[in-house]
N, C-alpha and C positions, 0 to 999 in steps of 0.2 A: 380521340384525336380530332374528330369532326368538330366537337365543341371548341377545342383549342384553336383550330383553324379559323372558325368564325369569330371567336372572341378576339383573336390577334388581328383580324382584318378590320374590325369595326371601331375599337376604342383604344386610344393611347393609354388611358389608365388601366385598361384590361391587359394591355401588353406588359406594362410594368408589374402588375399583379402576377401575371403568368411567369415572368422571368424571376421575380422574387420567390415564387413558390417552387422554383426549380424545374420548370417544364422543359427547358432546353436540354439538359442531360438525358431526360427521359425520351425526348424525341430522337436524340442521337442514338440511344440504345435501340430504339425501335428500327431506325434506319439501318443500323448495322445488322440486326437480326434479319430484316427483310432482304438485305443485299445477299445474304448467304442462301436464303431459301429460294428466291426467284420464282415463286408461284404467282399466278395472276392476282390472288388476294394480297400477297405480300407486296407486290409492285404497287397496287392501288393504295395500300396502307403507307408505304414509303413515300408515295407521291403526295399524300395528304400531309405527311410530316414535313417534307421539304416545302410544301406550300405554307404550312404554319410558320416555318422559319423565315420564309420570304415575307410573310405578313408582319412578322416582328421587325424585320429590317426596314420595311417601308415606313416613311413618315414618322420616324422616331428620333429625329435629329441625330445626334451621334450615339446616344446611349444604347439604342437597340443594336446597332452594328458593333459597338464595343462589347456588349454582352455576348454576341455571337462569336466575335473574334476571341474573346477570353475563353470560351468553351471549345474553340477550335472545331467548329462545325464543318468547315470547308472539306476536311478529309472525309467526313461521313457523306457529304453530298457528292464528292468525287466518286466514291465507291458505287453509288447508284447511277451517276451520270455517265460514267465510262461504259457501263453495260446497257445503257438505254439506247434503243434503236433510234436512228435519226428520224425526225418528224413525229416522234411519239409524244404523248402527253407528258410522260416523265421527262423527256428531254426539254420540252417547253418550260416545265416548272423549274427545272435546274437552271436553264438559261435565265429565267426571271429571277431566281435566287441570286445568281452571280451579279446581275445588274443591280438588284436592290442592295446587296452586300457591299458592292464597290462604289456605288454612286456617291461622288463627292468625298471619297475617302481613299487617298492614295496608299495609306498603310494597308488597307484591306486588299487593294490591287496587288501589292507585293505578296501578301499571303496567298492570294489566288495563284500567282505565278509559282510560288514555292510549293504549293500543293499539286502542281502539275495540271491545272485546269485550262491553261492557255491553249495547249494543243487540242484539247477536247472541244473547247469553244470554236477554235479555228476549223476543226473537222465539221462541226455542225453548221457553221456558216458556209463552208465550201460545198457541202452536200446540198444544202438548201438553195444556194446560189445557182448551182448547176440545174436544179429543177425549177428555179424561179419561184420559190415559195416564200411566204411571209415568215416562216420559221428561220430561214436563212438570214433575213433582214434583222430579226430579233436577236439572233446569235451575233451578228455583226455589231449591233448596238451594245450588247453585253461585253463583247470583246473589246470594243472601244473604251468602255468604262473601266475595264480591268487593266488595260495597258496605259491608260492616261497617266502622265507624269512618271512613268517608270521606263527608263531607257532599256533596261535588260529585257523587259517584256516586249518592247519594240523589236529588239534583236531576235527574240524567240519567234515572234510572228513573221518577221522578214525571212528568217532562215527556213521556216516551215513552208511559208506560202508565197514568199516574194514581196517585193515592195508594193505591188498592186493592192493587196489586202490592206496594207498600212494606209495607203492613200484613200481607200474606201471609207 
């Protein structure tokens, strides 16, 4: 998993090779197994898997995000994100994944809303905002990318958090 994480971070050709070799379903399976176990080792392993998926989504034009959407990785990420303590490294990696997954892609923003990640992002933003942390600001940026161009997501955020968060 460490090798995949580094390969996906460094080279666009390596990202294509990894996705062609079927690494995304394998990462999903590992995340699912780690979500059940919840030991410190499994949390660290799941964190590396989500980081690998984030690296695949970053700077890959549209195809990396499309591959991730086709494999429906959002539900797997949600399973570990929901149980991640606020301001934990796992939460930070999941926030980064949502941003990379939705950046410039309104279809993936819809997928994030349908998977139930909007309330989780809002929680992490509000928790971090209360403590004035960088993590809260990062969650707000990811939340903004996820709700961009999706009126129903705007409604979800405003019903959960009020209009103030939408204006932020």
